[in-house]
LUMLUMTI-271626 format. One line per 4 residues: their letters; for each residue y, x, z of C-alpha. Coordinates in steps of 0.02 Angstrom, whole numbers. Example, Ala and Ser with C-alpha at 12.3 -4.5 7.8 and 13.67 -1.06 7.14 Angstrom:
AS	-225,615,390  -53,684,357;
END
This chain:
XXXX	240,1328,1955  51,1259,1907  63,1161,1748  50,982,1738;
XXXX	-110,893,1711  -134,779,1584  -257,622,1592  -423,678,1514;
XXXX	-405,525,1407  -265,601,1295  -310,655,1120  -274,820,1076;
XXXX	-197,785,884  -162,935,776  28,956,735  110,945,579;
XXXX	265,1043,502  374,904,502  461,934,320  433,811,197;
XXXX	323,947,87  198,960,238  183,774,258  163,724,83;
XXXX	43,863,74  -68,799,220  -56,631,151  -119,655,-16;
XXXX	-277,783,61  -305,628,173  -299,496,14  -438,633,-52;
XXXX	-566,635,81  -541,436,107  -574,428,-83  -723,543,-88;
XXXX	-789,448,68  -794,288,-17  -908,377,-130  -1033,455,-9;
XXXX	-1180,361,61  -1143,344,238  -1291,464,302  -1257,593,196;
XXXX	-1230,775,243  -1066,776,128  -1005,622,220  -1020,699,390;
XXXX	-935,839,328  -776,732,264  -779,635,425  -767,779,514;
XXXX	-616,854,431  -545,714,425  -547,697,632  -511,866,633;
XXXX	-340,819,551  -316,699,677  -409,538,602  -333,391,570;
XXXX	-203,388,719  -132,570,657  -116,492,454  -4,349,541;
XXXX	104,482,608  125,556,456  165,397,362  280,376,495;
XXXX	363,516,476  364,487,265  430,336,285  587,378,419;
XXXX	763,312,347  847,465,402  709,553,247  722,414,119;
XXXX	548,361,136  579,182,179  544,60,32  598,-88,126;
XXXX	766,-22,47  731,-48,-123  660,-218,-116  803,-288,0;
XXXX	934,-251,-141  799,-313,-263  790,-461,-207  974,-499,-184;
XXXX	1021,-412,-340  910,-539,-430  949,-711,-318  830,-700,-202;
XXXX	906,-701,-51  897,-851,76  882,-883,258  714,-920,304;
XXXX	616,-800,187  438,-764,264  377,-592,215  200,-515,241;
XXXX	211,-319,260  59,-247,247  11,-81,294  174,-83,418;
XXXX	179,88,517  335,16,584  370,-144,658  575,-153,632;
XXXX	578,-106,434  685,-280,425  749,-315,568  928,-297,511;
XXXX	911,-422,387  909,-601,484  879,-700,330  680,-595,329;
XXXX	553,-662,437  430,-515,432  244,-521,502  206,-327,496;
XXXX	9,-299,494  -108,-133,484  -303,-94,504  -217,50,624;
XXXX	-60,-12,713  33,123,790  152,-11,881  101,-153,988;
XXXX	226,-263,892  119,-234,704  -28,-349,711  -216,-277,678;
XXXX	-266,-344,520  -367,-327,381  -300,-407,222  -440,-447,132;
XXXX	-507,-532,282  -361,-604,339  -337,-797,323  -235,-877,191;
XXXX	-194,-1031,306  -32,-966,316  84,-935,177  217,-826,142;
XXXX	374,-791,15  348,-621,-21  175,-502,12  232,-305,13;
XXXX	107,-210,-54  192,-31,-15  61,117,-22  -77,7,27;
XXXX	-160,-3,-130  -165,176,-173  -262,221,-10  -413,98,-49;
XXXX	-532,201,-98  -634,64,-209  -556,-14,-378  -638,-166,-325;
XXXX	-531,-170,-144  -365,-142,-240  -401,-296,-367  -442,-377,-223;
XXXX	-267,-348,-124  -184,-402,-284  -301,-564,-277  -268,-590,-88;
XXXX	-91,-560,-92  -98,-705,-235  -167,-845,-133  -64,-794,14;
XXXX	100,-826,-78  169,-1014,-44  132,-1143,-183  275,-1239,-192;
XXXX	413,-1124,-159  550,-1056,-287  520,-877,-217  345,-820,-235;
XXXX	372,-633,-258  233,-489,-244  331,-316,-213  204,-154,-254;
XXXX	212,9,-198  98,169,-285  136,351,-297  214,388,-462;
XXXX	55,489,-537  -39,329,-504  38,253,-661  114,382,-754;
XXXX	-32,531,-728  -209,416,-731  -332,413,-852  -345,229,-796;
XXXX	-179,167,-783  -13,146,-858  144,54,-833  106,-51,-978;
XXXX	-84,-85,-920  -23,-148,-742  104,-270,-825  -47,-355,-923;
XXXX	-148,-333,-798  -30,-449,-671  15,-555,-810  -160,-620,-836;
XXXX	-164,-658,-642  11,-764,-641  138,-627,-626  199,-654,-786;
XXXX	370,-607,-739  422,-419,-672  594,-446,-582  625,-271,-574;
XXXX	534,-84,-578  582,73,-526  515,259,-549  584,382,-437;
XXXX	526,563,-429  383,517,-306  343,323,-316  340,166,-417;
XXXX	415,16,-375  379,-156,-441  442,-324,-389  327,-470,-478;
XXXX	373,-652,-463  210,-770,-472  202,-940,-604  221,-1065,-537;
XXXX	41,-1131,-594  -39,-963,-616  -220,-964,-693  -365,-1039,-586;
XXXX	-480,-904,-680  -429,-708,-718  -515,-622,-850  -621,-466,-790;
XXXX	-527,-285,-787  -636,-150,-785  -618,34,-758  -595,115,-942;
XXXX	-525,267,-1000  -350,206,-1091  -307,262,-1247  -214,431,-1259;
XXXX	-291,473,-1080  -423,577,-1110  -446,754,-1025  -288,852,-953;
XXXX	-265,871,-781  -241,654,-750  -317,546,-598  -459,451,-570;
XXXX	-331,296,-506  -392,130,-558  -380,-39,-533  -553,-165,-546;
XXX	-534,-361,-537  -688,-478,-562  -669,-665,-625;
END
């Protein structure tokens, strides 16, 4: 029997083992490459080498498939479950909550919760129901009760862009609502093993931009979950937060995760 021909436009993407360890390893490698790429001159030979390796892995489409596997509900990777439980636990649940799901790899994370109206966006959506949108370039005309930044801030290679995401999230929250929440999730080592970040440092930074109340936080084996509430009158001007080595964080096998905020 002759082999079926595939369209010449169909991409040949490398397969990967569908195990949690393999998925995590591949995602970590892609993060490292992306971060290194942001430090290179676009025309440098090193940048070309990095892009070639990322493309050999399957590029952004491959990364999204790996992320989608990691977010599989059967694999326990769906952070929306923690958010919904926290919302209900702290009395924020009500009909008609509008949520912006940034970096969504699934369009139906909140489909079973009729009281949440979610808008999923991503730079490179893998589903037609997810809107292609860059958070940093997004219009702030439409406001939300909740902005979810789950495993997206850490993917931005530039610490200034990470700070920009936090400020943009603040601008996207409804000004006259009693529910204005920011859901923030990063890999646990970003908080516990960084030279430039700690739990206390993050809380101080968030307070300075108007998120004085950390409603709840949780450290799992791999992730750090935070739910912040925006103050009724957040400060118009924010202080500068530079990339500064924290006391006691010198040396050792630590990572360089940092968030930079500019006034």
